[in-house]
C-alpha positions, 0 to 999 in steps of 0.5 A, a space after each residue: 390683891 383683889 381686895 383691900 380695906 376701905 373706911 372697914 368695907 373690902 372693896 376692889 380697886 378704882 383708879 386713884 382709891 388708897 386702902 388697907 390691906 386686910 391681912 397686914 394693915 399696910 397702906 395700898 393704893 390701887 393699880 388700874 391700868 389699860 394693860 393689867 388685871 385691876 388689883 391693889 398693890 402694896 406700898 411695901 410688901 414686907 410684912 404681908 403673907 410670903 405664900 402670896 403670888 402676883 395675881 393675874 387675870 387667869 386667878 382673878 377669872 378662877 376667884 370669879 366663879 365663887 362668891 366675893 365673901 370666900 375670896 382672899 380669907 385670911 386664916 389664923 392657926 392655933 399657934 398664930 401663924 396666917 395666910 390669905 386662901 384664895 378662896 375658903 368655902 363656908 364647908 371649909 374647903 380651900 383652893 389654891 390658884 397656882 400660877 408660879 413655880 414654887 419650891 416643894 416645901 413650901 407646897 407641903 406647908 401649904 398642904 400641912 395648914 390647910 389641910 383640906 385642900 385641893 390645887 388648880 395649877 395653871 397649864 397655859 403658861 407656855 404653849 409648849 406644855 399644853 402642846 406636849 400634854 395634847 400630843 402625849 394624850 390617849 383617847 379618852 375613856 367613856 368615864 373621862 380617864 385617859 394616860 398620857 407621855 409626858 415627851 417635855 422636858 418641862 417639870 409641870 407634872 413632876 412638881 405636882 406630886 403631892 398628897 391633895 387634888 390637883 387640878 391643872 387647866 390647859 384653858 378653854 381650848 383644852 379642858 381641865 385634868 385631874 391628876 391622878 397618877 404621874 411617874 416622873 421617871 417613865 415619864 408617864 401618867 394618868 389623867 381624868 378630864 373633868 370639866 370647869 363647871 363640875 369642878 366648881 359645883 363640886 368646890 361650891 358644894 363642899 365635896 370632898 370626893 374628886 375621884 374621877 371626873 364629873 361627866 363621861 367623855 362624850 361631854 367633851 371629845 378630846 383625843 390625843 390625835 385632835 
């Protein structure tokens, strides 16, 4: 976690600090090593949010694009069910930053719970996913649309055939792509290039219409043979 409670205030981890989890009330300890992102860890994780995943620098970099009060927001449904949203905007939109593989049933459960949400997926977990996507991508059109063929055995696209908007982040060298369509049988799909700053702007201003992308292909020249 990025934040824990210390004397009632939400604070970031500092060396040797002790805190309390704002979700489950358990004790937390600051982990401030040289090779991991500074974070809070539970002494025992038994009763905290089962949807929570280990946070990486990728998660932290995305969260830091938004105000601190939007980050790690605890939400409770009328049924009493509670979860921590990675980011929740004042308009009620939730953004889930996902790096690890999760079961399809959990994907559906999260979507049903949050309702107004989008997914941002880490496409850089392996260099092969980025390479295969790059090699199979057609020339990007004027409005940022492109078709692609998926030559990899990876299920990166197949496991995100969901009803909510999905953006795959292939890193600063290759950008973010909105998945508009993917046929897992033919391994063929359509994506839209989405500049990171434009996606952050949409989220910040509460935009819910994520049709197409944020700018023409001339904003970033990307072709399959680059």
